[in-house]
VOLUM-302156 format. One line per 4 residues: number of its first residue (from 1); for each residue y, z, x of N, C-alpha, C. Coordinates in steps of 0.05 Angstrom, whole numbers. Layout:
N
NUM	Y/Z/X/Y/Z/X/Y/Z/X ~ ... .
END
This chain:
110
1	1588/3269/280/1568/3237/271/1545/3237/284 ~ 1534/3227/263/1502/3225/273/1489/3197/289 ~ 1500/3201/310/1493/3174/337/1476/3167/331 ~ 1448/3179/336/1427/3173/330/1418/3150/311 .
5	1428/3163/276/1428/3154/261/1434/3118/257 ~ 1464/3119/269/1478/3106/266/1465/3082/289 ~ 1457/3089/301/1441/3073/329/1421/3061/317 ~ 1408/3077/302/1386/3069/295/1393/3047/263 .
9	1406/3054/252/1418/3030/237/1420/2998/236 ~ 1426/3000/264/1430/2972/271/1419/2964/298 ~ 1391/2980/300/1365/2967/316/1372/2974/347 ~ 1388/2994/361/1402/3005/384/1384/3034/388 .
13	1382/3034/424/1374/3056/424/1399/3078/423 ~ 1394/3097/418/1417/3123/423/1427/3115/446 ~ 1423/3117/460/1440/3118/486/1461/3088/499 ~ 1442/3060/485/1454/3041/486/1483/3039/466 .
17	1467/3054/444/1497/3051/415/1522/3075/436 ~ 1517/3090/444/1535/3108/451/1554/3092/482 ~ 1536/3083/487/1562/3063/517/1571/3040/498 ~ 1560/3030/477/1576/3009/464/1603/3027/451 .
21	1596/3047/444/1619/3072/422/1643/3057/448 ~ 1632/3076/472/1655/3084/486/1669/3058/486 ~ 1666/3039/498/1672/3013/495/1692/3001/481 ~ 1682/3009/456/1692/2998/432/1718/3018/430 .
25	1716/3038/438/1738/3055/429/1762/3051/454 ~ 1756/3046/480/1776/3040/502/1788/3013/499 ~ 1775/2995/486/1781/2969/480/1795/2970/455 ~ 1788/2982/440/1803/2983/416/1835/2993/413 .
29	1838/3012/424/1862/3029/434/1886/3003/446 ~ 1871/2990/464/1887/2960/477/1892/2949/460 ~ 1874/2937/433/1870/2918/423/1896/2921/403 ~ 1891/2958/394/1917/2958/371/1941/2958/387 .
33	1944/2961/400/1974/2963/428/1976/2942/431 ~ 1964/2917/434/1968/2883/437/1981/2873/411 ~ 1966/2893/381/1970/2874/369/1999/2881/344 ~ 2007/2914/360/2028/2917/357/2052/2903/369 .
37	2047/2903/402/2073/2877/413/2058/2857/406 ~ 2053/2850/393/2051/2812/390/2064/2814/368 ~ 2057/2834/336/2059/2825/316/2097/2825/327 ~ 2101/2851/331/2143/2853/340/2151/2834/355 .
41	2137/2815/372/2135/2796/391/2136/2767/377 ~ 2136/2773/341/2124/2748/322/2105/2725/336 ~ 2092/2736/355/2071/2721/365/2044/2730/344 ~ 2044/2720/310/2017/2732/296/1996/2714/302 .
45	1995/2706/323/1963/2691/328/1957/2707/351 ~ 1968/2717/361/1968/2740/381/1952/2761/376 ~ 1972/2771/355/1975/2792/333/1936/2791/319 ~ 1936/2767/310/1913/2764/302/1888/2770/309 .
49	1891/2755/336/1873/2756/353/1864/2785/362 ~ 1876/2807/372/1876/2831/367/1863/2845/353 ~ 1861/2835/326/1849/2849/304/1824/2841/297 ~ 1823/2823/307/1797/2797/315/1774/2808/324 .
53	1787/2824/349/1763/2839/361/1754/2861/365 ~ 1777/2871/351/1763/2903/336/1748/2904/309 ~ 1751/2873/292/1741/2862/271/1710/2865/288 ~ 1705/2843/302/1679/2838/315/1664/2868/329 .
57	1681/2877/347/1661/2892/359/1656/2917/342 ~ 1673/2919/325/1663/2948/307/1642/2942/278 ~ 1641/2914/276/1631/2902/257/1595/2902/267 ~ 1597/2896/300/1572/2884/302/1560/2920/308 .
61	1572/2947/301/1568/2965/309/1563/2983/289 ~ 1559/2977/264/1559/2985/240/1579/3000/219 ~ 1610/2998/233/1628/3018/231/1646/2999/209 ~ 1641/2995/181/1649/2975/159/1679/2981/157 .
65	1683/3016/152/1703/3006/144/1729/3001/167 ~ 1717/3002/190/1742/2996/213/1740/2970/207 ~ 1713/2963/214/1715/2927/217/1731/2924/188 ~ 1729/2931/174/1754/2914/138/1773/2916/147 .
69	1786/2943/165/1817/2946/163/1828/2928/179 ~ 1808/2925/197/1810/2903/229/1822/2875/216 ~ 1802/2864/199/1803/2850/181/1826/2841/161 ~ 1831/2866/148/1858/2861/138/1882/2862/155 .
73	1885/2873/181/1902/2875/199/1904/2839/210 ~ 1882/2820/213/1882/2803/218/1896/2785/200 ~ 1889/2786/176/1898/2766/153/1934/2770/151 ~ 1939/2798/156/1966/2803/148/1977/2792/173 .
77	1973/2792/193/1978/2775/221/1985/2749/209 ~ 1962/2730/200/1960/2701/197/1983/2700/172 ~ 1988/2720/150/2007/2712/135/2033/2724/134 ~ 2046/2741/169/2060/2755/172/2070/2773/156 .
81	2048/2788/139/2056/2807/130/2057/2832/132 ~ 2082/2842/140/2078/2867/147/2074/2892/134 ~ 2079/2880/111/2075/2913/84/2055/2933/93 ~ 2036/2931/97/2016/2953/108/2003/2955/135 .
85	2013/2942/154/2019/2948/179/2016/2981/188 ~ 2032/2996/179/2035/3016/193/2013/3031/182 ~ 2012/3033/161/1985/3049/150/1944/3045/159 ~ 1957/3020/166/1922/3002/167/1918/3004/204 .
89	1939/3009/216/1946/3022/250/1935/3049/241 ~ 1950/3061/234/1943/3091/230/1919/3103/233 ~ 1902/3085/213/1884/3094/206/1859/3082/228 ~ 1868/3057/233/1846/3050/258/1856/3073/282 .
93	1874/3085/300/1885/3099/311/1872/3128/306 ~ 1863/3133/287/1853/3166/277/1824/3154/277 ~ 1814/3140/269/1783/3131/269/1777/3134/299 ~ 1787/3116/318/1787/3113/339/1788/3139/353 .
97	1804/3160/346/1806/3189/358/1783/3202/353 ~ 1784/3193/325/1760/3218/309/1733/3213/330 ~ 1726/3185/341/1705/3174/355/1698/3184/381 ~ 1726/3185/398/1724/3186/418/1725/3222/423 .
101	1729/3242/399/1735/3268/398/1700/3268/399 ~ 1685/3257/380/1661/3258/382/1635/3262/395 ~ 1644/3235/411/1636/3226/442/1640/3250/458 ~ 1662/3256/461/1664/3281/481/1641/3312/472 .
105	1641/3314/449/1617/3342/430/1593/3328/438 ~ 1593/3301/450/1559/3290/443/1537/3297/459 ~ 1511/3309/454/1489/3321/466/1471/3307/452 ~ 1451/3286/470/1431/3262/453/1416/3293/446 .
109	1401/3275/425/1377/3293/410/1351/3287/420 ~ 1339/3300/423/1312/3294/430/1285/3293/406 .
END
């Protein structure tokens, strides 16, 4: 992942972008867990709020695919439609894992 370019695309310094990405990963894993728990408990508004959190945070960082997927989960919760939830949750977890791994290997460029 080219963090410098990603940061530049949204007008942030690379260091600030990295900090926000680290927070995104940490919070998103919690939000994914909350989504699953709330949906299973039929608390659809709680599930929608968890997905909305991921949608907003990832969208603000220019992570469009993640944001779009979270928006689809938010809509699924509002409609109580569980047909694509496992696939979308799997995608979000995979993307968060990918970002997390890239952050571990991160070395700022001069």
